[in-house]
N, C-alpha and C positions, 0 to 999 in steps of 0.2 A: 617548898611551895612549887618550885618549877618542876620538880620531879612528879609531883601530884598532877599538875596540869598537862604534862607530857603523857603520863599514863592514862589520865582521865580528861581528855580535851573537851568533853561536852557533858551535859547532864545525863544523856542516855548511858554513856559508859560508866559514870559514877553511880547511877541508879542500879545498874546490873552488877556492880562490883561486890566482892566479898569484904565485909567490914574489917575482917582480920588483916587483910592485905593493906588496907588504908591505915589501920591501927599501927602496924609496923612502920609505915612511912611517916606518920605524924607523931610518933612516940616522943620526940624531943620537945614538942609543944606542951606536953602534959595532958592529962585527962583524955588520952588517946582512945580508950575504949568507948567512952561516951561520945566523943567528937566523931569517931569513925561511923558509928551507928547513925548519928545525926546527919552526917553528910549524905549517906545513902537514903535515909528517909526524906530529907529535904529535896534531894534530886528527884525522887519519885513524885513528891508533891508538885514540884516545879513542872514536871512533865504531864501530870495527870489531873491536877486540880485547876479550877478557874480562879486564879489568884491576882490577875492584873488590876482589878479594882479593889481587892481586899487581900493584901499580903499576909494578914494574920492567919490565913488558913494554911500557910506553909509551916511545916514542922520546924520548930526551933526559932521562929521569928519572935522577937521580943519587942518591947515598946520602942526602943531606939531605932531598930531597923524599919519598923512599921512607920514611925513618924518621919524618918529620913526619906523613905520611899514616897510617902504622901506629899512631902514638901518638895523634893527635888524632881520626882518623876511624874507625879500627877498634878502638881501645881496647887495642891489643896492647903497651902500654908495658912490660910485664914481659919481653917477648921481644925488645925492641929494645935494642941497645947503640949509642947514637948517639956520634958524634965531635964534632958541633957543640956548642959550649959552652952555647948557649941551650937546646937540646934535652936536654943532659946535666943542666942545672939543673932543668928542668921534670920530667924523669924522676925525679931525686932528690927533688923536692918530692912527687911522686905516691907514691914509695916510702915516704917518711916518713909521709904521710897514711894510707897503707894499713897501715903498722905500728902507728900509733896506734889504729886501729880494731880491730886483732886482739889 
């Protein structure tokens, strides 16, 4: 992981990289071919798409990442119905805290 961040310290450098170089670096993680291509595509989307209100437009973003972004970064926890148990627990905690204040 640290080797990756040293070689690609920002989205610009990752977006312009050769997926084959990333693939070699992340080989021990498994699925390195798919993951290397995804890292390059997501870096491009991060730089070129308007995603701050809708992270779903980023390549490779699934429900968990989208829900977590909306809960933690946008504060939209009331509008999110997560399936991940940790996010469900956190949303329940926030809901209880909100109800205690009102």
